[in-house]
One Martini backbone bead per residue (centre of mass of N, CA, C, O) as a GRO file, in nm:
protein
  495
    1MET     BB    1   9.728  12.386  11.841
    2ARG     BB    2   9.915  12.529  12.057
    3SER     BB    3  10.167  12.518  12.235
    4PHE     BB    4  10.241  12.577  12.552
    5ARG     BB    5  10.516  12.744  12.497
    6ASN     BB    6  10.392  12.959  12.309
    7PHE     BB    7  10.218  13.088  12.584
    8SER     BB    8  10.365  13.123  12.863
    9SER     BB    9  10.372  13.439  12.873
   10ASP     BB   10  10.060  13.466  12.923
   11ILE     BB   11  10.067  13.258  13.215
   12SER     BB   12  10.326  13.273  13.400
   13SER     BB   13  10.151  13.500  13.565
   14ILE     BB   14   9.971  13.446  13.837
   15SER     BB   15   9.726  13.562  13.992
   16LEU     BB   16   9.565  13.569  14.284
   17ASN     BB   17   9.277  13.532  14.178
   18ASN     BB   18   9.357  13.273  14.002
   19ARG     BB   19   9.450  13.101  14.233
   20LEU     BB   20   9.197  13.089  14.393
   21LEU     BB   21   9.007  12.976  14.175
   22TYR     BB   22   9.171  12.714  14.141
   23SER     BB   23   9.183  12.618  14.443
   24SER     BB   24   8.885  12.567  14.507
   25GLY     BB   25   8.889  12.265  14.393
   26ILE     BB   26   9.002  12.137  14.680
   27VAL     BB   27   8.755  12.105  14.858
   28SER     BB   28   8.647  11.819  14.795
   29HIS     BB   29   8.884  11.683  14.916
   30ALA     BB   30   8.865  11.809  15.205
   31LEU     BB   31   8.585  11.682  15.266
   32LYS     BB   32   8.676  11.390  15.240
   33GLU     BB   33   8.898  11.394  15.460
   34ALA     BB   34   8.700  11.463  15.687
   35ALA     BB   35   8.500  11.222  15.658
   36VAL     BB   36   8.710  10.999  15.687
   37GLY     BB   37   8.908  11.102  15.910
   38VAL     BB   38   8.680  11.201  16.134
   39PHE     BB   39   8.375  11.043  16.093
   40VAL     BB   40   8.313  10.761  15.965
   41LEU     BB   41   8.425  10.552  16.163
   42PHE     BB   42   8.279  10.678  16.408
   43TYR     BB   43   7.991  10.656  16.296
   44TYR     BB   44   7.969  10.349  16.214
   45LYS     BB   45   8.083  10.220  16.478
   46GLN     BB   46   7.978  10.420  16.741
   47VAL     BB   47   7.673  10.472  16.618
   48LEU     BB   48   7.579  10.226  16.419
   49GLY     BB   49   7.752   9.942  16.484
   50LEU     BB   50   7.981   9.883  16.299
   51PRO     BB   51   8.236   9.709  16.254
   52GLY     BB   52   8.565   9.791  16.216
   53THR     BB   53   8.629   9.571  16.005
   54LEU     BB   54   8.408   9.655  15.804
   55THR     BB   55   8.463   9.951  15.773
   56GLY     BB   56   8.760   9.912  15.678
   57LEU     BB   57   8.683   9.746  15.436
   58ALA     BB   58   8.517   9.947  15.277
   59ILE     BB   59   8.728  10.164  15.258
   60GLY     BB   60   8.956   9.997  15.139
   61ILE     BB   61   8.807   9.914  14.869
   62SER     BB   62   8.767  10.203  14.778
   63ILE     BB   63   9.067  10.268  14.748
   64ILE     BB   64   9.150  10.054  14.551
   65TRP     BB   65   8.969  10.156  14.333
   66ASP     BB   66   9.081  10.449  14.327
   67GLY     BB   67   9.370  10.375  14.246
   68ILE     BB   68   9.303  10.232  13.978
   69SER     BB   69   9.150  10.468  13.840
   70ASP     BB   70   9.345  10.708  13.828
   71PRO     BB   71   9.529  10.644  13.587
   72LEU     BB   72   9.316  10.600  13.377
   73ILE     BB   73   9.192  10.890  13.398
   74GLY     BB   74   9.447  11.034  13.337
   75ALA     BB   75   9.502  10.912  13.051
   76TRP     BB   76   9.227  11.015  12.947
   77SER     BB   77   9.272  11.314  12.996
   78ASP     BB   78   9.521  11.338  12.800
   79ARG     BB   79   9.348  11.227  12.539
   80LEU     BB   80   9.128  11.425  12.547
   81ARG     BB   81   8.885  11.556  12.290
   82SER     BB   82   8.766  11.890  12.305
   83ARG     BB   83   8.627  12.209  12.295
   84ILE     BB   84   8.683  12.210  12.630
   85GLY     BB   85   8.909  12.009  12.640
   86ARG     BB   86   9.067  11.762  12.886
   87ARG     BB   87   8.952  11.855  13.184
   88HIS     BB   88   8.654  11.976  13.218
   89PRO     BB   89   8.454  11.745  13.146
   90LEU     BB   90   8.525  11.566  13.401
   91MET     BB   91   8.466  11.788  13.617
   92ILE     BB   92   8.163  11.834  13.544
   93ALA     BB   93   8.064  11.534  13.576
   94ALA     BB   94   8.142  11.512  13.904
   95VAL     BB   95   7.965  11.694  14.086
   96ILE     BB   96   7.685  11.559  14.148
   97PRO     BB   97   7.783  11.274  14.237
   98LEU     BB   98   7.954  11.390  14.478
   99ALA     BB   99   7.730  11.508  14.634
  100ALA     BB  100   7.550  11.247  14.654
  101GLY     BB  101   7.761  11.081  14.813
  102PHE     BB  102   7.761  11.251  15.085
  103VAL     BB  103   7.458  11.206  15.146
  104MET     BB  104   7.483  10.888  15.162
  105LEU     BB  105   7.709  10.854  15.374
  106TYR     BB  106   7.525  11.022  15.611
  107GLY     BB  107   7.228  10.872  15.499
  108PRO     BB  108   7.119  10.609  15.602
  109PRO     BB  109   6.859  10.418  15.605
  110ASP     BB  110   6.666  10.269  15.837
  111ASN     BB  111   6.659   9.973  15.700
  112VAL     BB  112   6.985   9.945  15.711
  113LEU     BB  113   7.066   9.954  16.028
  114SER     BB  114   6.965   9.649  16.118
  115ASP     BB  115   7.190   9.550  15.881
  116GLN     BB  116   7.523   9.487  15.839
  117GLY     BB  117   7.526   9.419  15.538
  118GLN     BB  118   7.373   9.667  15.438
  119LEU     BB  119   7.557   9.876  15.572
  120PHE     BB  120   7.814   9.798  15.429
  121THR     BB  121   7.718   9.847  15.149
  122TRP     BB  122   7.641  10.147  15.173
  123LEU     BB  123   7.931  10.230  15.234
  124LEU     BB  124   8.063  10.127  14.984
  125ILE     BB  125   7.890  10.272  14.769
  126SER     BB  126   7.945  10.557  14.873
  127MET     BB  127   8.256  10.563  14.863
  128MET     BB  128   8.274  10.496  14.562
  129LEU     BB  129   8.131  10.744  14.464
  130VAL     BB  130   8.306  10.964  14.585
  131ARG     BB  131   8.590  10.855  14.464
  132THR     BB  132   8.516  10.859  14.165
  133ALA     BB  133   8.417  11.143  14.134
  134LEU     BB  134   8.682  11.273  14.249
  135THR     BB  135   8.865  11.165  14.032
  136PHE     BB  136   8.723  11.317  13.788
  137PHE     BB  137   8.821  11.591  13.921
  138MET     BB  138   9.123  11.580  14.048
  139VAL     BB  139   9.310  11.486  13.815
  140PRO     BB  140   9.255  11.717  13.615
  141TYR     BB  141   9.309  11.938  13.819
  142LEU     BB  142   9.610  11.882  13.869
  143ALA     BB  143   9.703  11.889  13.584
  144LEU     BB  144   9.623  12.190  13.539
  145GLY     BB  145   9.834  12.301  13.737
  146ALA     BB  146  10.087  12.198  13.555
  147GLU     BB  147  10.005  12.374  13.293
  148ILE     BB  148   9.979  12.698  13.382
  149SER     BB  149  10.279  12.638  13.477
  150GLU     BB  150  10.653  12.647  13.438
  151ASP     BB  151  10.758  12.765  13.691
  152TYR     BB  152  10.929  12.658  13.948
  153HIS     BB  153  10.811  12.844  14.182
  154GLU     BB  154  10.516  12.880  14.091
  155ARG     BB  155  10.433  12.585  14.152
  156THR     BB  156  10.469  12.615  14.451
  157GLN     BB  157  10.255  12.836  14.495
  158LEU     BB  158  10.018  12.665  14.377
  159ALA     BB  159  10.034  12.431  14.568
  160GLY     BB  160  10.020  12.602  14.830
  161MET     BB  161   9.742  12.713  14.805
  162ARG     BB  162   9.566  12.462  14.772
  163THR     BB  163   9.674  12.331  15.043
  164HIS     BB  164   9.578  12.550  15.230
  165MET     BB  165   9.287  12.539  15.157
  166ALA     BB  166   9.231  12.256  15.235
  167TRP     BB  167   9.299  12.285  15.539
  168ILE     BB  168   9.113  12.509  15.606
  169ILE     BB  169   8.831  12.397  15.514
  170GLY     BB  170   8.849  12.124  15.657
  171THR     BB  171   8.880  12.253  15.947
  172LEU     BB  172   8.633  12.424  15.961
  173VAL     BB  173   8.421  12.212  15.909
  174SER     BB  174   8.499  12.033  16.146
  175ALA     BB  175   8.495  12.228  16.379
  176THR     BB  176   8.222  12.353  16.344
  177ALA     BB  177   8.065  12.092  16.379
  178LEU     BB  178   8.178  12.017  16.659
  179PHE     BB  179   8.077  12.288  16.803
  180PHE     BB  180   7.758  12.304  16.683
  181LEU     BB  181   7.657  12.003  16.610
  182PHE     BB  182   7.847  11.786  16.809
  183ASN     BB  183   7.767  11.895  17.077
  184GLU     BB  184   7.664  11.929  17.382
  185GLU     BB  185   7.306  11.857  17.469
  186ASP     BB  186   7.144  11.793  17.745
  187GLY     BB  187   7.369  11.560  17.803
  188LEU     BB  188   7.428  11.512  17.499
  189ASP     BB  189   7.630  11.370  17.255
  190GLY     BB  190   7.654  11.472  16.936
  191ARG     BB  191   7.834  11.233  16.821
  192PHE     BB  192   7.567  11.022  16.885
  193VAL     BB  193   7.381  11.171  16.652
  194ILE     BB  194   7.239  11.098  16.362
  195ASP     BB  195   7.110  11.364  16.254
  196ASN     BB  196   7.362  11.530  16.230
  197TYR     BB  197   7.485  11.359  15.983
  198HIS     BB  198   7.264  11.432  15.782
  199PHE     BB  199   7.310  11.744  15.775
  200PHE     BB  200   7.617  11.716  15.701
  201GLY     BB  201   7.580  11.596  15.418
  202TRP     BB  202   7.426  11.837  15.293
  203VAL     BB  203   7.648  12.049  15.328
  204ASN     BB  204   7.869  11.910  15.167
  205GLY     BB  205   7.717  11.896  14.893
  206LEU     BB  206   7.683  12.203  14.858
  207LEU     BB  207   7.998  12.270  14.874
  208VAL     BB  208   8.076  12.112  14.624
  209ILE     BB  209   7.913  12.274  14.420
  210TRP     BB  210   8.013  12.555  14.467
  211PHE     BB  211   8.333  12.515  14.439
  212SER     BB  212   8.339  12.372  14.161
  213VAL     BB  213   8.212  12.608  13.993
  214ILE     BB  214   8.434  12.813  14.064
  215CYS     BB  215   8.660  12.664  13.927
  216ILE     BB  216   8.550  12.616  13.646
  217VAL     BB  217   8.498  12.913  13.580
  218GLY     BB  218   8.789  13.024  13.654
  219THR     BB  219   8.944  12.820  13.430
  220TRP     BB  220   8.820  12.863  13.149
  221GLN     BB  221   9.035  13.073  13.026
  222TYR     BB  222   9.248  12.823  12.961
  223ILE     BB  223   9.155  12.641  12.729
  224PRO     BB  224   9.282  12.778  12.475
  225LYS     BB  225   9.596  12.748  12.612
  226LEU     BB  226   9.624  12.451  12.614
  227ALA     BB  227   9.713  12.153  12.581
  228SER     BB  228   9.584  11.908  12.351
  229GLY     BB  229   9.686  11.604  12.359
  230THR     BB  230   9.847  11.440  12.172
  231VAL     BB  231   9.831  11.140  11.998
  232HIS     BB  232  10.043  10.896  11.946
  233ALA     BB  233  10.155  10.668  11.773
  234GLY     BB  234  10.121  10.379  11.962
  235SER     BB  235   9.970  10.458  12.186
  236ASN     BB  236   9.939  10.368  12.544
  237MET     BB  237   9.806  10.386  12.849
  238LEU     BB  238   9.954  10.168  13.002
  239ARG     BB  239  10.239  10.225  12.898
  240ASP     BB  240  10.254  10.515  13.007
  241ILE     BB  241  10.243  10.444  13.304
  242PHE     BB  242  10.503  10.253  13.309
  243ILE     BB  243  10.704  10.436  13.202
  244THR     BB  244  10.708  10.649  13.425
  245PHE     BB  245  10.854  10.456  13.631
  246ARG     BB  246  11.155  10.496  13.507
  247ASN     BB  247  11.167  10.733  13.679
  248LYS     BB  248  11.335  10.763  13.960
  249ASN     BB  249  11.201  11.017  14.101
  250PHE     BB  250  10.925  10.905  14.075
  251LEU     BB  251  10.959  10.637  14.240
  252TYR     BB  252  11.039  10.774  14.500
  253ILE     BB  253  10.788  10.922  14.539
  254VAL     BB  254  10.597  10.683  14.546
  255ILE     BB  255  10.718  10.543  14.790
  256LEU     BB  256  10.666  10.779  14.981
  257ASP     BB  257  10.357  10.799  14.940
  258MET     BB  258  10.285  10.528  15.053
  259ALA     BB  259  10.371  10.576  15.333
  260VAL     BB  260  10.224  10.856  15.398
  261GLY     BB  261   9.948  10.739  15.320
  262GLY     BB  262   9.933  10.528  15.555
  263ILE     BB  263   9.977  10.736  15.782
  264GLY     BB  264   9.742  10.925  15.720
  265CYS     BB  265   9.516  10.704  15.748
  266ILE     BB  266   9.568  10.628  16.028
  267THR     BB  267   9.546  10.914  16.151
  268ALA     BB  268   9.256  10.973  16.051
  269THR     BB  269   9.112  10.729  16.170
  270LEU     BB  270   9.224  10.773  16.490
  271LEU     BB  271   9.189  11.064  16.588
  272MET     BB  272   8.905  11.082  16.713
  273VAL     BB  273   8.950  10.838  16.907
  274THR     BB  274   9.197  10.958  17.053
  275TYR     BB  275   9.062  11.209  17.159
  276THR     BB  276   8.842  11.057  17.310
  277TYR     BB  277   9.010  10.811  17.472
  278PHE     BB  278   9.308  10.897  17.529
  279TRP     BB  279   9.252  11.217  17.597
  280GLN     BB  280   8.964  11.296  17.684
  281LEU     BB  281   8.792  11.478  17.482
  282ASP     BB  282   8.586  11.699  17.392
  283ALA     BB  283   8.425  11.860  17.139
  284THR     BB  284   8.560  12.138  17.186
  285GLN     BB  285   8.851  12.043  17.207
  286THR     BB  286   8.860  11.909  16.937
  287SER     BB  287   8.784  12.160  16.764
  288LEU     BB  288   9.040  12.316  16.842
  289LEU     BB  289   9.241  12.094  16.728
  290PHE     BB  290   9.143  12.111  16.432
  291ALA     BB  291   9.192  12.431  16.407
  292GLY     BB  292   9.437  12.561  16.533
  293PRO     BB  293   9.691  12.407  16.435
  294ILE     BB  294   9.621  12.431  16.131
  295ILE     BB  295   9.607  12.735  16.101
  296LEU     BB  296   9.900  12.766  16.207
  297ALA     BB  297  10.031  12.591  15.985
  298VAL     BB  298   9.945  12.757  15.741
  299LEU     BB  299  10.080  13.023  15.834
  300LEU     BB  300  10.368  12.908  15.841
  301SER     BB  301  10.387  12.807  15.554
  302ALA     BB  302  10.314  13.072  15.408
  303VAL     BB  303  10.559  13.236  15.537
  304PHE     BB  304  10.808  13.002  15.475
  305ALA     BB  305  10.795  12.853  15.203
  306GLY     BB  306  10.914  13.067  15.010
  307SER     BB  307  11.197  13.079  15.156
  308LEU     BB  308  11.271  12.789  15.140
  309ASN     BB  309  11.246  12.764  14.824
  310ARG     BB  310  11.493  12.971  14.782
  311LEU     BB  311  11.720  12.829  14.980
  312PHE     BB  312  11.602  12.536  14.889
  313GLU     BB  313  11.569  12.246  14.782
  314LYS     BB  314  11.310  12.037  14.762
  315GLN     BB  315  11.441  11.781  14.876
  316GLN     BB  316  11.529  11.919  15.140
  317ILE     BB  317  11.248  11.989  15.251
  318LEU     BB  318  11.157  11.705  15.253
  319ARG     BB  319  11.364  11.597  15.460
  320LEU     BB  320  11.280  11.782  15.691
  321ALA     BB  321  10.991  11.695  15.719
  322CYS     BB  322  11.038  11.395  15.777
  323ALA     BB  323  11.223  11.427  16.024
  324LEU     BB  324  11.030  11.589  16.211
  325THR     BB  325  10.799  11.398  16.210
  326THR     BB  326  10.945  11.163  16.346
  327ILE     BB  327  11.020  11.308  16.615
  328ASN     BB  328  10.728  11.410  16.689
  329LEU     BB  329  10.620  11.093  16.740
  330LEU     BB  330  10.818  11.020  17.006
  331TRP     BB  331  10.708  11.205  17.283
  332LEU     BB  332  10.399  11.220  17.377
  333THR     BB  333  10.262  10.948  17.425
  334PRO     BB  334  10.472  10.820  17.612
  335LEU     BB  335  10.423  11.019  17.840
  336LYS     BB  336  10.131  10.921  17.894
  337LEU     BB  337  10.190  10.606  17.937
  338PHE     BB  338  10.413  10.682  18.186
  339ASP     BB  339  10.308  10.940  18.363
  340LEU     BB  340  10.478  11.227  18.269
  341LEU     BB  341  10.253  11.412  18.284
  342PRO     BB  342  10.102  11.649  18.394
  343ASP     BB  343   9.803  11.740  18.557
  344ASN     BB  344   9.768  11.973  18.385
  345SER     BB  345   9.533  12.016  18.140
  346THR     BB  346   9.632  12.268  17.995
  347LEU     BB  347   9.918  12.179  17.926
  348VAL     BB  348   9.848  11.928  17.777
  349PHE     BB  349   9.684  12.065  17.560
  350ALA     BB  350   9.928  12.239  17.460
  351LEU     BB  351  10.103  11.995  17.370
  352ILE     BB  352   9.905  11.889  17.163
  353TYR     BB  353   9.897  12.141  16.995
  354ALA     BB  354  10.197  12.156  16.923
  355ASN     BB  355  10.226  11.862  16.797
  356TRP     BB  356  10.022  11.911  16.571
  357THR     BB  357  10.140  12.165  16.444
  358VAL     BB  358  10.395  12.024  16.347
  359HIS     BB  359  10.272  11.800  16.181
  360THR     BB  360  10.114  11.969  15.985
  361THR     BB  361  10.331  12.148  15.873
  362MET     BB  362  10.506  11.908  15.757
  363THR     BB  363  10.268  11.802  15.566
  364ILE     BB  364  10.237  12.055  15.396
  365LEU     BB  365  10.524  12.068  15.289
  366ARG     BB  366  10.518  11.800  15.159
  367VAL     BB  367  10.287  11.830  14.962
  368ILE     BB  368  10.390  12.083  14.810
  369THR     BB  369  10.650  11.945  14.712
  370VAL     BB  370  10.556  11.705  14.557
  371HIS     BB  371  10.375  11.850  14.357
  372SER     BB  372  10.604  12.021  14.241
  373LEU     BB  373  10.776  11.780  14.143
  374LEU     BB  374  10.575  11.648  13.954
  375ALA     BB  375  10.576  11.891  13.755
  376ASP     BB  376  10.873  11.850  13.683
  377ILE     BB  377  10.848  11.555  13.586
  378VAL     BB  378  10.685  11.616  13.327
  379ASP     BB  379  10.934  11.745  13.178
  380GLU     BB  380  11.107  11.501  13.184
  381GLU     BB  381  10.910  11.317  13.023
  382GLU     BB  382  10.898  11.506  12.769
  383LEU     BB  383  11.193  11.472  12.700
  384ALA     BB  384  11.203  11.152  12.690
  385THR     BB  385  10.897  11.102  12.513
  386GLY     BB  386  10.727  11.375  12.389
  387LYS     BB  387  10.517  11.387  12.635
  388ARG     BB  388  10.220  11.512  12.804
  389ASN     BB  389  10.146  11.349  13.137
  390GLU     BB  390   9.993  11.474  13.386
  391GLY     BB  391   9.771  11.268  13.459
  392VAL     BB  392   9.960  11.028  13.500
  393VAL     BB  393  10.157  11.128  13.710
  394PHE     BB  394   9.949  11.202  13.932
  395ALA     BB  395   9.787  10.934  13.932
  396ALA     BB  396  10.014  10.731  13.987
  397ALA     BB  397  10.101  10.846  14.255
  398PHE     BB  398   9.826  10.801  14.400
  399PHE     BB  399   9.786  10.509  14.369
  400SER     BB  400   9.999  10.410  14.580
  401SER     BB  401   9.902  10.563  14.835
  402LYS     BB  402   9.609  10.447  14.817
  403PHE     BB  403   9.681  10.156  14.845
  404MET     BB  404   9.798  10.189  15.128
  405GLY     BB  405   9.559  10.318  15.256
  406ALA     BB  406   9.379  10.070  15.242
  407PHE     BB  407   9.562   9.901  15.445
  408ALA     BB  408   9.521  10.102  15.679
  409TYR     BB  409   9.216  10.048  15.704
  410LEU     BB  410   9.248   9.740  15.747
  411ILE     BB  411   9.394   9.785  16.012
  412ALA     BB  412   9.234  10.000  16.186
  413GLY     BB  413   8.979   9.857  16.225
  414PRO     BB  414   9.060   9.581  16.357
  415PHE     BB  415   9.226   9.724  16.576
  416LEU     BB  416   8.984   9.822  16.750
  417ASP     BB  417   8.880   9.534  16.802
  418LEU     BB  418   9.141   9.420  16.929
  419ILE     BB  419   9.152   9.634  17.176
  420GLY     BB  420   8.833   9.671  17.267
  421LEU     BB  421   8.634   9.870  17.126
  422GLN     BB  422   8.323   9.979  17.203
  423THR     BB  423   8.016  10.046  17.131
  424GLY     BB  424   7.945  10.356  17.289
  425ALA     BB  425   8.175  10.433  17.434
  426GLN     BB  426   8.307  10.631  17.694
  427PRO     BB  427   8.496  10.841  17.818
  428GLY     BB  428   8.678  10.663  18.070
  429GLU     BB  429   8.558  10.339  17.992
  430VAL     BB  430   8.828  10.220  17.895
  431SER     BB  431   9.078  10.029  17.866
  432SER     BB  432   9.423   9.987  17.875
  433THR     BB  433   9.434   9.855  17.587
  434VAL     BB  434   9.340  10.103  17.437
  435ILE     BB  435   9.545  10.307  17.533
  436TRP     BB  436   9.805  10.161  17.436
  437GLY     BB  437   9.725  10.120  17.145
  438LEU     BB  438   9.700  10.417  17.066
  439GLY     BB  439   9.969  10.524  17.162
  440LEU     BB  440  10.165  10.330  16.992
  441MET     BB  441  10.037  10.392  16.703
  442MET     BB  442  10.048  10.727  16.723
  443GLY     BB  443  10.363  10.715  16.754
  444PRO     BB  444  10.605  10.480  16.722
  445GLY     BB  445  10.456  10.333  16.477
  446LEU     BB  446  10.471  10.596  16.276
  447ALA     BB  447  10.782  10.637  16.297
  448ILE     BB  448  10.875  10.384  16.163
  449ILE     BB  449  10.742  10.430  15.883
  450MET     BB  450  10.899  10.719  15.831
  451LEU     BB  451  11.172  10.595  15.735
  452LEU     BB  452  11.105  10.552  15.435
  453PRO     BB  453  11.054  10.844  15.328
  454MET     BB  454  11.325  10.953  15.433
  455TRP     BB  455  11.499  10.786  15.245
  456MET     BB  456  11.365  10.873  14.974
  457SER     BB  457  11.452  11.176  15.010
  458PHE     BB  458  11.769  11.097  14.973
  459LYS     BB  459  11.736  10.992  14.665
  460LEU     BB  460  11.684  11.239  14.540
  461ASN     BB  461  11.736  11.427  14.201
  462VAL     BB  462  11.632  11.751  14.226
  463SER     BB  463  11.677  12.066  14.059
  464HIS     BB  464  11.698  12.370  13.933
  465ALA     BB  465  11.919  12.327  13.737
  466SER     BB  466  11.789  12.078  13.594
  467GLN     BB  467  11.526  12.209  13.520
  468LEU     BB  468  11.647  12.432  13.328
  469LYS     BB  469  11.767  12.212  13.126
  470VAL     BB  470  11.499  12.108  13.043
  471ARG     BB  471  11.359  12.367  12.940
  472GLN     BB  472  11.583  12.427  12.727
  473ALA     BB  473  11.547  12.159  12.566
  474LEU     BB  474  11.246  12.212  12.494
  475SER     BB  475  11.286  12.480  12.354
  476GLN     BB  476  11.478  12.380  12.132
  477ARG     BB  477  11.287  12.173  12.015
  478GLN     BB  478  11.070  12.366  11.932
  479GLN     BB  479  11.245  12.556  11.746
  480THR     BB  480  11.313  12.332  11.549
  481ALA     BB  481  11.027  12.256  11.465
  482GLU     BB  482  10.949  12.549  11.367
  483SER     BB  483  11.185  12.572  11.140
  484GLY     BB  484  11.173  12.268  11.005
  485GLY     BB  485  11.312  12.081  11.171
  486SER     BB  486  11.459  11.800  11.334
  487ALA     BB  487  11.454  11.666  11.615
  488SER     BB  488  11.633  11.519  11.833
  489ALA     BB  489  11.701  11.276  12.006
  490SER     BB  490  11.601  11.187  12.315
  491THR     BB  491  11.716  11.195  12.651
  492PRO     BB  492  11.737  11.131  12.963
  493ILE     BB  493  11.786  11.272  13.241
  494SER     BB  494  11.986  11.243  13.479
  495GLN     BB  495  11.924  11.065  13.806
   0.00000   0.00000   0.00000
């Protein structure tokens, strides 16, 4: 099969329609984020009565398993040889198990609900099924994105579109469910009705199948054109994974992602609880906060990300996003804790709206930039090792962030028990310990953790100029090989 660089001119300019088809594959990940971040902890703790410690433990164990499986599946995907390529077979195999996992997650049978041990086991099995199936889909899917374009700026555009779609779909699903399905009806808060979650699980399962099929069919055209994933003599999957960490830029990104992964998991886990008990918002207000700021953030990112990418280096954008995220975490919840906010509830809602818009915009910019940088690092690794290991690079990066995310859930679940949040508690009925605990954690606590990724962003050394040098060196090596000569031994680009 031809080398990827031989046909880069065929697919170097990806049409809007093809970018949309590819990006549709991110929807399954968005649904998982909505499930775990918005609903699962609240559902299992506040509705089904599973203690926060056990809920967090189940989620945490599933994330640890997820993190361990990611690099292995990534390396397997890089090495897979089949007539339909090395990415699509795993993506196809994941669809039905992933849909079934969502149905199980939201629909534990009645005989399980009366026993905490069985309910914990059901949650753990459901989460592991969802995460394992999602790994089989997402790791080759992300690697595919790094393969279909070599262009420095187009990689950012591709990462941007799939990131924007993830936020939009995840937001619309969460907000629509809160507004129509979980809203108050006949004086009963729909967030505490079990049957609503059962229906929501089936909706998620059907959405997974629909959008996954769109992505698989839409990217089928690239199969004959992608790199074949030649396995080098003496190559070893585990060794390939560990060798990747020798790249200093990759190591810095991994450390950065570890910290922001933990922050993201804490935020996602406690956001629904914070809106309900700290800010005392109803389901309609919560749905507006899930939808409005995120849609606005996506629009802001879509409008300005391209200009920022042309004006600044990627690591500079990453530094800006980390710095503004840290600053934004320090002002709103302390004002609430010290009774410095006005009594006007509309104004307070507007401040929450603005705060979450800034947070989400910076998160989106950070995700786009990191994914684009990882695609560039694949090229650096190819120059250094002679191998294209897109699956290993993306999977190994997410291994560390998910590993820290697991600890975040192990912290967040017991944290809710520690501050005394009782199952079934209604807004306005919780103690001051709950209020202060949530306020300190969701503001200054997260800001302190953000100092680590901000530090890592200043250690990165990746530029457009260095990326062009890498591409030129790879092109020269390919030309030498095609002319019958022997490529000279490569050395890594200076980090």
